[in-house]
C-alpha positions as CSV (number, residue, x, y, z in Angstrom):
1,M,68.2,-5.6,31.6
2,A,70.2,-5.5,34.9
3,H,70.0,-8.4,37.3
4,I,66.4,-8.3,38.5
5,Q,64.6,-11.2,40.0
6,L,61.1,-11.7,41.4
7,I,60.3,-14.1,44.2
8,Y,56.7,-14.5,45.1
9,G,54.3,-16.9,46.8
10,D,52.4,-17.9,50.0
11,E,55.3,-19.8,51.7
12,P,57.5,-17.3,53.6
13,Q,60.2,-19.8,54.5
14,L,60.8,-20.7,50.9
15,I,60.8,-17.0,49.9
16,E,63.5,-16.4,52.6
17,E,65.6,-19.3,51.2
18,E,65.4,-17.9,47.7
19,K,66.2,-14.4,49.0
20,R,69.4,-15.7,50.7
21,K,70.4,-17.4,47.4
22,F,70.0,-14.2,45.5
23,L,71.9,-12.1,48.1
24,S,74.7,-14.6,48.4
25,A,75.8,-13.6,44.8
26,Y,76.6,-10.1,46.1
27,P,78.3,-10.7,49.5
28,D,80.2,-7.3,49.3
29,L,77.3,-5.1,48.4
30,P,75.1,-3.3,51.0
31,V,71.3,-4.1,50.9
32,T,68.6,-1.4,50.8
33,V,65.2,-2.7,51.7
34,L,62.2,-0.6,50.6
35,D,58.5,-1.5,50.8
36,D,55.2,0.0,49.7
37,E,55.3,2.5,52.7
38,A,58.2,4.3,51.1
39,G,56.0,5.2,48.2
40,P,56.6,5.0,44.4
41,Q,58.3,8.4,44.1
42,K,60.9,7.8,46.7
43,I,61.7,4.3,45.4
44,S,62.1,5.7,41.9
45,E,64.4,8.4,43.1
46,K,66.6,5.9,44.9
47,L,66.9,3.7,41.9
48,C,67.8,6.6,39.6
49,E,70.2,8.3,42.1
50,D,72.3,5.2,42.8
51,S,72.5,4.5,39.1
52,L,73.9,8.0,38.5
53,F,76.4,8.2,41.3
54,G,77.7,4.6,40.9
55,D,77.5,3.6,44.6
56,Q,76.5,0.0,43.9
57,K,74.1,-1.8,46.2
58,V,71.4,-4.4,46.1
59,F,67.8,-3.2,46.3
60,C,65.2,-5.4,47.9
61,L,61.8,-4.2,47.0
62,V,59.0,-5.8,49.1
63,N,55.3,-6.1,48.3
64,L,55.1,-3.2,45.9
65,P,51.7,-2.6,44.3
66,I,53.3,-2.7,40.8
67,I,51.9,-6.3,41.1
68,R,48.2,-5.8,40.8
69,K,45.2,-7.5,42.3
70,S,41.7,-7.7,40.9
71,G,39.6,-4.7,41.8
72,K,40.8,-1.1,42.4
73,N,44.5,-0.4,42.0
74,S,46.4,2.9,42.4
75,D,47.8,4.4,39.2
76,A,50.5,6.2,41.3
77,W,52.7,3.0,41.0
78,I,52.6,2.8,37.2
79,P,55.7,5.1,36.6
80,L,57.7,2.8,39.0
81,Y,56.4,-0.3,37.2
82,E,57.6,1.2,33.9
83,L,61.0,2.2,35.4
84,I,61.6,-1.3,36.7
85,M,60.5,-3.0,33.4
86,E,63.1,-0.9,31.5
87,Y,65.7,-0.7,34.3
88,N,69.3,-1.2,33.0
89,G,71.3,0.2,35.9
90,D,74.1,-1.5,37.7
91,N,72.3,-2.2,40.9
92,P,70.8,-5.7,41.3
93,I,67.1,-5.6,42.2
94,L,65.2,-8.3,44.1
95,L,61.4,-8.0,44.1
96,I,59.7,-9.9,46.8
97,Y,55.9,-10.4,46.9
98,H,54.4,-12.4,49.8
99,D,51.3,-13.7,47.9
100,M,50.4,-15.6,44.8
101,I,50.1,-13.5,41.6
102,D,47.0,-13.2,39.5
103,K,48.3,-14.1,36.1
104,R,45.1,-13.0,34.4
105,I,45.9,-9.3,35.0
106,K,47.8,-7.9,32.0
107,Q,50.4,-5.9,34.0
108,N,51.2,-9.0,36.2
109,K,51.5,-11.1,33.1
110,E,54.0,-8.7,31.5
111,I,56.1,-8.7,34.7
112,L,56.2,-12.5,34.8
113,E,57.1,-12.7,31.1
114,K,59.9,-10.1,31.3
115,I,61.4,-10.5,34.8
116,P,63.0,-13.9,35.8
117,N,60.8,-15.2,38.7
118,H,60.5,-18.0,41.2
119,Q,57.2,-19.1,42.7
120,C,57.3,-20.3,46.3
121,K,54.0,-22.1,46.7
122,R,52.8,-23.5,50.0
123,L,54.1,-27.1,50.2
124,E,51.6,-29.8,51.1
125,G,51.6,-33.6,51.7
126,A,54.4,-35.5,49.9
127,D,56.1,-32.2,48.7
128,L,56.5,-31.0,52.3
129,V,57.9,-34.4,53.4
130,I,60.4,-34.2,50.6
131,W,61.4,-30.7,51.7
132,I,61.8,-32.0,55.3
133,R,64.0,-34.9,54.1
134,Q,66.2,-32.6,52.1
135,Y,66.5,-30.2,55.0
136,C,67.6,-33.0,57.3
137,T,70.2,-34.1,54.7
138,S,71.5,-30.6,54.3
139,N,72.1,-30.5,58.0
140,G,73.8,-33.9,58.1
141,F,70.8,-35.8,59.4
142,K,68.9,-38.8,58.1
143,M,65.3,-39.8,58.6
144,T,64.3,-43.5,58.8
145,P,61.5,-44.7,56.5
146,D,59.1,-45.1,59.4
147,A,59.9,-41.5,60.6
148,Q,59.1,-40.2,57.2
149,E,55.8,-42.1,57.2
150,Y,55.0,-40.7,60.7
151,V,55.7,-37.2,59.6
152,A,53.5,-37.7,56.5
153,H,50.6,-38.8,58.6
154,L,51.0,-35.8,61.0
155,I,51.1,-33.4,58.0
156,D,47.9,-35.0,56.7
157,L,46.3,-34.6,60.0
158,W,47.4,-31.0,60.8
159,Q,46.7,-29.7,57.2
160,D,48.1,-26.3,56.0
161,V,51.4,-26.7,57.9
162,P,53.8,-23.9,57.1
163,V,57.3,-24.8,56.2
164,S,58.6,-22.4,58.8
165,F,56.9,-24.5,61.5
166,M,58.5,-27.7,60.4
167,K,61.9,-25.9,60.1
168,T,61.6,-24.7,63.7
169,E,60.6,-28.2,64.8
170,F,63.5,-29.9,63.1
171,D,66.0,-27.3,64.1
172,R,65.0,-28.2,67.7
173,Y,65.5,-31.9,66.9
174,F,69.0,-31.2,65.5
175,L,70.0,-29.7,68.8
176,Q,68.5,-32.5,70.9
177,I,70.1,-35.4,69.0
178,T,73.6,-36.4,70.1
179,G,75.7,-39.2,68.6
180,E,74.4,-40.8,65.4
181,K,72.5,-38.2,63.4
182,V,69.4,-40.3,62.7
183,I,65.8,-39.3,63.3
184,T,63.5,-42.2,64.1
185,K,59.8,-42.5,64.5
186,E,60.3,-43.2,68.2
187,F,62.3,-40.0,68.6
188,L,59.5,-38.0,66.9
189,E,56.8,-39.6,69.1
190,E,58.7,-38.6,72.2
191,N,59.8,-35.1,71.2
192,G,57.1,-33.8,68.7
193,S,55.3,-30.6,69.7
194,D,51.6,-31.6,69.1
195,Y,50.7,-34.3,71.6
196,G,47.1,-34.2,70.5
197,A,48.1,-35.1,66.9
198,K,50.3,-37.9,68.2
199,N,47.5,-39.3,70.2
200,I,45.2,-39.3,67.2
201,F,47.8,-41.0,65.1
202,T,48.2,-43.6,67.9
203,F,44.4,-44.1,68.1
204,K,44.3,-44.7,64.3
205,E,47.1,-47.2,64.5
206,A,45.4,-49.0,67.3
207,L,42.2,-49.2,65.2
208,L,44.1,-50.8,62.4
209,K,45.8,-53.3,64.7
210,R,42.7,-53.9,66.8
211,D,44.6,-52.9,69.9
212,I,41.7,-52.8,72.4
213,D,43.8,-51.7,75.4
214,T,45.2,-48.6,73.6
215,L,41.8,-47.7,72.2
216,L,40.2,-47.8,75.7
217,E,43.1,-45.7,77.1
218,L,42.7,-43.0,74.4
219,F,38.9,-42.9,74.3
220,P,38.6,-40.1,77.0
221,F,41.2,-38.0,75.1
222,M,39.4,-38.4,71.8
223,F,36.0,-37.4,73.1
224,G,37.6,-34.4,74.9
225,Y,39.7,-33.3,71.9
226,K,38.8,-29.7,70.8
227,E,38.8,-30.7,67.1
228,L,37.2,-34.1,67.4
229,D,35.3,-33.8,64.0
230,R,38.5,-33.1,62.1
231,A,40.3,-35.9,63.9
232,M,37.6,-38.5,63.2
233,S,37.5,-37.3,59.6
234,Y,41.3,-38.0,59.3
235,I,40.9,-41.4,60.9
236,E,38.0,-42.3,58.6
237,G,40.1,-41.3,55.6
238,Q,43.0,-43.5,56.8
239,L,40.6,-46.5,57.3
240,R,39.1,-46.0,53.9
241,L,42.7,-45.9,52.4
242,Q,43.5,-49.1,54.3
243,L,40.3,-50.8,52.9
244,L,41.3,-49.7,49.4
245,V,44.7,-51.2,49.7
246,N,43.2,-54.5,51.0
247,E,40.8,-54.6,48.1
248,C,43.7,-54.0,45.7
249,R,45.6,-56.9,47.3
250,Q,42.7,-59.2,47.0
251,A,42.4,-58.3,43.3
252,G,46.0,-59.5,42.8
253,M,47.7,-56.2,42.2
254,S,51.4,-55.9,42.9
255,V,52.8,-53.5,45.5
256,Q,54.1,-51.1,42.9
257,A,50.7,-51.1,41.1
258,I,48.9,-50.5,44.4
259,Q,51.2,-47.5,45.3
260,T,50.7,-45.9,41.9
261,Y,46.9,-46.4,42.0
262,V,46.6,-45.0,45.5
263,R,48.8,-41.9,44.6
264,I,46.5,-41.2,41.7
265,M,43.4,-41.5,43.9
266,I,44.8,-39.2,46.5
267,R,45.7,-36.6,43.9
268,H,42.2,-36.8,42.5
269,L,40.6,-36.4,46.0
270,N,42.9,-33.4,46.8
271,R,41.8,-31.7,43.5
272,I,38.2,-32.2,44.6
273,R,38.9,-30.7,48.0
274,S,40.7,-27.7,46.4
275,N,37.7,-27.1,44.1
276,L,35.3,-27.2,47.1
277,L,37.5,-24.8,49.0
278,M,37.5,-22.4,46.1
279,K,33.7,-22.6,45.8
280,R,33.3,-21.9,49.5
281,A,35.7,-18.9,49.2
282,L,33.6,-17.6,46.4
283,G,30.4,-18.0,48.3
284,F,29.0,-21.0,46.5
285,L,29.1,-23.1,49.7
286,P,27.9,-22.1,53.2
287,K,30.7,-21.2,55.7
288,H,29.7,-24.0,58.0
289,Y,30.3,-26.6,55.2
290,E,33.2,-28.5,56.7
291,L,36.1,-29.7,54.5
292,Y,38.6,-32.1,56.1
């Protein structure tokens, strides 16, 4: 089979990064982009024509219905699916699909088994923090440990933060920082975009430290915040986490044992939340059932 690769998932920024990696292997070849609006017949003709005439190029095929979803699907795309599965021309083909793929569907399963593929799943929590740290390093910057912790708390508060948003944020930081390329917690507090989130983080820290003056100062903001319930749920979760850590300390557990135990508990709670989200999506929970 010719060089064909499939990139798919629900994280556009990661898909774009993988796309650039693929295209970087063919710097001298023109790129032809075709999507589902071109139709299966035109795409098939282009693939066959260029194979016959030898004018090599890279084909970037975006969101083609050869990848099926549950329910009704058009059979008009089956010939193109068969052509790509057996394609052995000289032109590299990059398939991009901006969604997750239902692996239960036979045709999708065959595609994933035969065509090399890379899944770009939405990053969450610690995985997103790792991506941010690596992105900083690739641009010559370093994050201090307290800055990483601060970002982790913001991500936990915001929920469903796209990588593209964080990339834009840190690209802006890179331009702002002069001199030593170090990103500190203080810098993020002063220059971050979401002031509401920062105030909530500060309120939580004040609760833990019993800082009465800061609490009194932020009370008006908290009660006027448009997503007060979500914010209070976040704070409650952080306080429960702190209580858990304190109980582990009193039980004589080491720092490493506490960290391992807490990570296991957080993963368990995240799985419960994901299951509840799925149930709500399928109609087993009322829409007003809040999940934080």
